[in-house]
C-alpha positions as CSV (number, residue, x, y, z in Angstrom):
1,M,4.7,-12.0,12.4
2,A,3.1,-8.8,12.2
3,S,2.4,-7.2,8.8
4,V,5.1,-4.3,9.3
5,G,8.0,-6.6,8.6
6,H,6.6,-8.1,5.5
7,I,5.6,-4.9,4.4
8,A,9.0,-3.4,4.7
9,V,10.4,-6.4,2.7
10,G,7.9,-5.8,-0.1
11,M,8.9,-2.1,-0.3
12,A,12.5,-2.7,-0.3
13,G,11.7,-5.4,-3.0
14,A,9.9,-2.8,-5.1
15,R,13.0,-0.4,-4.7
16,A,15.2,-3.2,-5.8
17,Y,13.3,-4.1,-8.7
18,H,13.3,-0.6,-9.9
19,D,17.0,-0.5,-10.0
20,G,17.3,1.6,-7.0
21,R,14.9,4.4,-8.4
22,L,12.4,5.5,-6.0
23,P,9.1,3.6,-7.0
24,R,5.6,4.7,-7.5
25,W,3.2,4.1,-4.6
26,S,1.4,1.8,-6.9
27,S,4.4,-0.4,-6.9
28,L,5.2,-0.3,-3.3
29,V,1.6,-1.4,-2.6
30,W,1.9,-4.4,-5.1
31,W,5.2,-5.8,-3.7
32,S,4.2,-5.4,-0.3
33,A,0.8,-7.2,-0.9
34,L,2.6,-9.9,-2.8
35,S,5.0,-10.0,0.4
36,L,1.9,-10.7,2.6
37,L,0.3,-13.2,0.2
38,P,1.3,-16.5,2.1
39,D,-0.8,-15.5,5.2
40,V,-3.9,-16.1,3.0
41,D,-3.7,-19.6,4.7
42,T,-5.5,-18.0,7.7
43,I,-8.7,-18.2,5.6
44,G,-8.5,-21.7,6.5
45,F,-9.2,-21.2,10.2
46,A,-12.9,-20.2,9.4
47,F,-13.2,-23.6,7.6
48,G,-11.7,-25.7,10.2
49,V,-8.3,-26.3,8.8
50,P,-6.1,-27.2,11.6
51,Y,-3.1,-25.0,12.3
52,A,-0.7,-28.0,11.7
53,A,-2.1,-29.3,8.6
54,P,-0.3,-29.1,5.5
55,W,-2.4,-26.3,4.2
56,G,-2.8,-24.8,7.4
57,H,-1.2,-21.5,8.7
58,R,2.6,-21.4,8.1
59,G,2.0,-24.6,6.0
60,A,2.2,-25.0,2.2
61,T,1.8,-21.4,1.2
62,H,5.0,-20.6,3.3
63,S,7.2,-23.0,1.6
64,L,10.0,-22.3,-0.9
65,T,8.6,-24.5,-3.4
66,L,5.4,-22.5,-3.7
67,S,7.5,-19.1,-3.4
68,L,9.4,-20.4,-6.6
69,V,6.2,-21.6,-8.5
70,L,4.1,-18.3,-7.7
71,G,7.2,-16.2,-8.6
72,L,7.8,-17.7,-12.0
73,L,4.0,-17.2,-12.4
74,V,4.3,-13.6,-11.7
75,G,7.3,-13.5,-14.2
76,L,5.0,-15.0,-16.8
77,A,2.5,-12.4,-16.2
78,A,4.9,-9.7,-16.2
79,R,6.2,-10.8,-19.9
80,W,2.7,-10.7,-21.0
81,R,2.6,-7.1,-19.8
82,R,5.8,-6.6,-21.7
83,L,7.8,-5.9,-18.5
84,P,11.1,-7.9,-17.9
85,A,10.2,-11.3,-17.1
86,I,13.2,-12.8,-15.3
87,S,13.9,-9.9,-13.0
88,T,10.3,-9.8,-12.1
89,A,10.1,-13.8,-11.3
90,F,13.5,-13.6,-9.3
91,T,12.3,-10.5,-7.2
92,A,8.6,-12.2,-6.9
93,S,10.3,-15.4,-5.6
94,A,12.7,-13.7,-3.2
95,V,9.9,-11.4,-1.7
96,L,7.5,-14.6,-1.3
97,A,10.4,-16.9,0.3
98,S,11.2,-14.0,2.7
99,H,7.8,-14.4,4.4
100,G,8.4,-18.1,5.5
101,L,12.1,-17.3,6.1
102,L,11.0,-14.5,8.5
103,D,8.3,-16.4,10.3
104,T,10.7,-19.2,11.3
105,M,12.5,-16.2,13.3
106,T,9.4,-15.5,15.6
107,D,9.2,-16.7,19.1
108,G,5.8,-18.3,18.9
109,G,3.3,-20.3,16.9
110,L,4.3,-23.1,14.6
111,G,7.3,-23.4,12.6
112,C,7.0,-23.1,8.8
113,A,6.8,-26.0,6.2
114,L,9.6,-24.6,4.1
115,L,10.2,-27.8,2.4
116,W,6.5,-28.6,1.5
117,P,5.7,-31.0,-0.3
118,F,8.9,-33.0,0.2
119,D,8.9,-32.6,4.0
120,L,6.0,-31.6,6.1
121,T,8.4,-30.7,9.2
122,R,7.6,-27.2,10.6
123,Y,10.9,-25.3,10.9
124,F,12.1,-22.7,13.2
125,A,15.5,-20.7,12.7
126,P,18.1,-21.1,15.5
127,W,17.9,-17.5,16.3
128,R,14.2,-16.3,16.9
129,P,14.4,-12.5,17.8
130,I,11.0,-11.5,16.3
131,P,8.0,-11.5,18.7
132,V,4.8,-13.4,17.3
133,A,1.9,-11.4,16.3
134,P,-1.7,-12.2,17.5
135,I,-3.7,-13.5,14.6
136,G,-6.9,-11.8,13.4
137,P,-8.7,-9.0,15.4
138,S,-6.2,-9.5,18.5
139,F,-3.8,-7.8,16.3
140,F,-5.5,-4.6,17.1
141,S,-4.7,-4.7,20.6
142,P,-2.1,-3.0,22.9
143,Y,0.2,-6.1,22.6
144,G,-0.5,-6.2,18.9
145,A,0.5,-2.5,18.7
146,M,3.7,-3.3,20.5
147,V,4.7,-6.0,18.2
148,A,4.1,-3.7,15.3
149,A,6.1,-1.2,16.7
150,T,9.0,-3.6,17.5
151,E,9.1,-4.8,13.9
152,L,8.8,-0.9,12.8
153,V,12.4,-0.5,14.8
154,L,13.8,-3.8,13.5
155,F,13.0,-3.2,9.9
156,S,13.4,0.5,9.7
157,P,16.6,0.0,7.6
158,L,14.6,-1.5,4.7
159,L,12.0,1.2,5.0
160,V,14.6,3.8,4.9
161,F,16.3,1.9,1.7
162,A,12.6,1.8,0.0
163,L,11.7,5.5,0.7
164,R,14.9,7.5,1.1
165,S,15.8,9.9,-1.7
166,W,19.5,9.3,-3.0
167,R,19.8,13.0,-3.3
168,A,19.7,13.3,0.5
169,R,23.1,13.2,2.1
170,T,23.5,12.1,5.6
171,R,27.0,13.1,7.7
172,P,29.0,9.9,8.7
173,V,28.8,11.1,12.4
174,V,24.9,11.3,12.1
175,A,24.8,8.0,10.3
176,G,26.9,6.3,13.0
177,C,24.7,7.8,15.8
178,L,21.6,6.3,13.8
179,L,23.1,2.9,13.2
180,A,24.1,2.8,17.0
181,V,20.6,3.8,18.0
182,W,18.9,1.0,15.9
183,L,21.2,-1.5,17.0
184,G,20.7,-0.7,20.7
185,S,16.8,-0.4,20.1
186,G,16.9,-3.8,18.2
187,W,18.8,-5.5,21.1
188,L,16.5,-4.2,23.5
189,L,13.3,-4.9,21.9
190,T,14.3,-8.4,20.7
191,S,16.2,-9.7,23.8
192,G,14.8,-11.2,26.9
193,D,16.6,-8.7,28.8
194,P,14.7,-8.0,32.3
195,A,14.6,-4.3,31.4
196,R,12.8,-5.0,28.2
197,E,10.4,-7.4,29.8
198,A,9.6,-5.0,32.6
199,L,8.9,-2.2,30.2
200,V,6.5,-4.5,28.1
201,G,4.8,-5.5,31.4
202,F,4.3,-1.8,32.4
203,V,3.0,-0.7,29.1
204,L,0.4,-3.7,29.1
205,R,-0.3,-3.5,32.9
206,E,1.0,-6.9,33.4
207,D,-1.2,-9.4,35.7
208,T,0.7,-12.4,35.7
209,A,1.2,-15.1,38.2
210,Y,3.6,-18.1,38.2
211,S,3.6,-21.5,39.6
212,N,6.0,-22.3,42.3
213,G,9.5,-23.0,41.5
214,F,9.2,-21.4,37.9
215,T,11.9,-19.2,36.6
216,E,12.3,-17.6,33.4
217,H,15.8,-18.7,32.8
218,A,14.8,-22.4,33.3
219,F,11.9,-22.1,30.9
220,R,14.3,-20.5,28.2
221,S,16.3,-23.8,28.7
222,I,13.6,-26.0,27.5
223,R,13.7,-27.5,24.0
224,E,11.3,-29.6,22.0
225,G,12.1,-33.4,22.7
226,A,12.7,-32.7,26.4
227,S,11.2,-35.2,28.8
228,D,8.3,-34.6,31.2
229,A,10.5,-35.6,33.9
230,E,13.1,-32.9,33.1
231,V,10.7,-30.2,32.7
232,R,9.3,-31.1,36.2
233,R,13.0,-31.1,37.5
234,L,13.6,-27.7,36.1
235,L,10.1,-25.9,36.4
236,G,8.5,-27.8,39.2
237,V,4.6,-28.6,39.2
238,P,2.5,-26.6,36.6
239,Y,-0.4,-24.7,37.9
240,G,-2.7,-25.7,35.0
241,E,-2.9,-28.8,32.7
242,G,-4.7,-29.6,29.8
243,W,-5.1,-33.3,29.0
244,I,-6.1,-34.5,25.4
245,Y,-7.5,-37.7,24.3
246,Q,-8.1,-39.6,21.1
247,P,-11.7,-40.1,19.6
248,K,-12.4,-43.8,20.3
249,G,-11.6,-46.2,17.6
250,Q,-9.6,-43.7,15.6
251,P,-5.7,-43.9,15.0
252,F,-3.6,-41.6,16.7
253,R,-3.6,-38.1,15.3
254,P,-1.8,-35.2,17.3
255,A,-4.4,-32.5,18.5
256,M,-2.6,-30.0,16.1
257,D,-3.7,-32.1,13.1
258,R,-7.2,-32.4,14.0
259,S,-10.1,-30.0,13.4
260,A,-12.3,-29.3,16.4
261,A,-15.3,-29.0,14.2
262,S,-14.8,-32.7,13.2
263,L,-14.5,-34.2,16.5
264,P,-17.1,-36.5,17.9
265,P,-19.1,-35.7,21.1
266,E,-16.6,-37.4,23.4
267,C,-14.7,-36.4,26.5
268,L,-11.6,-35.4,24.8
269,L,-10.2,-32.4,26.5
270,V,-10.0,-31.8,30.3
271,R,-8.4,-28.6,31.8
272,S,-7.5,-28.5,35.3
273,E,-6.0,-25.8,37.7
274,A,-4.1,-27.1,40.8
275,G,-5.1,-30.7,40.2
276,V,-8.7,-29.9,40.0
277,V,-10.9,-30.0,36.8
278,V,-12.3,-26.6,35.9
279,A,-13.5,-27.1,32.3
280,A,-14.0,-29.8,29.7
281,R,-14.5,-29.6,26.1
282,D,-17.7,-31.4,26.0
283,A,-19.2,-31.2,29.2
284,G,-22.1,-33.3,28.8
285,A,-20.1,-36.2,27.4
286,C,-17.6,-35.9,30.2
287,A,-20.3,-35.6,33.0
288,T,-21.7,-39.0,31.8
289,I,-18.5,-41.1,32.9
290,G,-18.0,-38.7,36.0
291,V,-15.6,-36.1,34.9
292,H,-16.9,-32.7,35.8
293,K,-15.8,-29.5,37.5
294,G,-14.4,-30.2,41.0
295,V,-13.0,-33.8,40.4
296,S,-9.3,-34.4,40.7
297,L,-7.0,-35.4,37.9
298,A,-6.6,-38.8,39.8
299,D,-10.3,-39.4,39.2
300,V,-9.8,-38.3,35.5
301,N,-6.8,-40.7,35.1
302,Q,-9.0,-43.3,36.9
303,R,-11.8,-43.0,34.4
304,L,-10.1,-42.2,31.0
305,G,-6.6,-43.2,31.7
306,P,-3.3,-41.2,31.2
307,P,-3.6,-39.0,27.9
308,P,-1.3,-39.5,25.2
309,E,-0.9,-35.6,24.9
310,W,-1.1,-32.8,27.4
311,C,0.0,-29.2,28.0
312,W,1.2,-27.6,31.2
313,E,0.7,-23.9,32.0
314,Y,3.4,-22.3,34.3
315,A,1.8,-18.8,34.0
316,W,-1.7,-17.2,34.0
317,G,-3.5,-14.3,34.6
318,R,-4.9,-13.3,37.9
319,D,-7.7,-11.1,36.7
320,T,-8.4,-9.9,32.9
321,G,-5.4,-7.9,32.3
322,H,-2.6,-8.9,29.9
323,H,-0.4,-11.6,31.1
324,R,2.5,-13.9,30.0
325,I,1.7,-17.3,28.6
326,R,4.4,-20.0,29.5
327,M,3.1,-23.3,28.3
328,L,4.6,-26.6,27.2
329,C,2.7,-29.4,25.2
330,F,3.8,-33.0,25.2
331,T,3.0,-36.1,23.2
332,N,4.2,-39.3,24.5
333,A,5.9,-37.5,27.4
334,R,8.4,-35.7,25.0
335,V,7.9,-31.6,24.7
336,T,6.5,-30.9,21.2
337,V,5.4,-27.1,21.6
338,V,6.9,-24.4,23.4
339,I,4.7,-21.4,23.8
340,R,6.2,-18.2,25.2
341,Q,4.2,-15.0,24.5
342,W,1.6,-12.4,25.8
343,S,-2.0,-13.0,26.2
């Protein structure tokens, strides 16, 4: 999720904390920073912490448990500064918990470990209207700007609540028109409506190609747990495939739980397009067993056997422009990850 939505929640929390009075900018900044705090886990990427690890992105720091603990600590610090401890702890816990809950409503990435440490399951909400934001410098891209603009519209009521002077009066007719505009804009920006998709593609100068037989409607119907046979029936043969293997002599661990920096020099990842290998994670190790650019997937299967994990790509960029990513990843022939976002 882009920072705009979390900042809006923090600013609204600041207003509520001050009993509806317009807070100082220092307070708005403080509560917004607290709302963004769970994303401190992105630092783990630089140290090789896997995305799906307990302390990876959207893991422990996004849990309700840690939100409550940190909220109580903030409340204790407030008491030390002679501020209302209970209301501070309550508001801080709510603002922190909102981060993980809102991230479950995004349309990409992994879900959030809301129940850590009791349950490491990554959860998504049944309704996911918020486009996922690029992580890191990629956020400062045309698509990142579009995501930020989308969230600015979606969370504008919170920003109005946080910044509007109660002395200002709005006529009921004007308020009704503004509400209608907001609802219509929110629907257009968060829906899969073809008009909205076409608009995004026009702004980003879309350059997407699709596999034969692929339809967006069928892709949206795929859910985690679906079989590879069902996916092929609905979407056809993928254009690109990524086959993921386990290091020799090690117990099975999903790829999302492994750090690339810690993997041994073995042939563990092979990527193909139209059934022909185009890249391998460790080209040297793969070449020693006859897996290199130009060989067929049938040859790879003969040398390495069927992979326990793989990903199928149904959309790709023809040149260097932005394109839609439509990818499914499988473990033991069942869908485990559905990726639907922009490059």
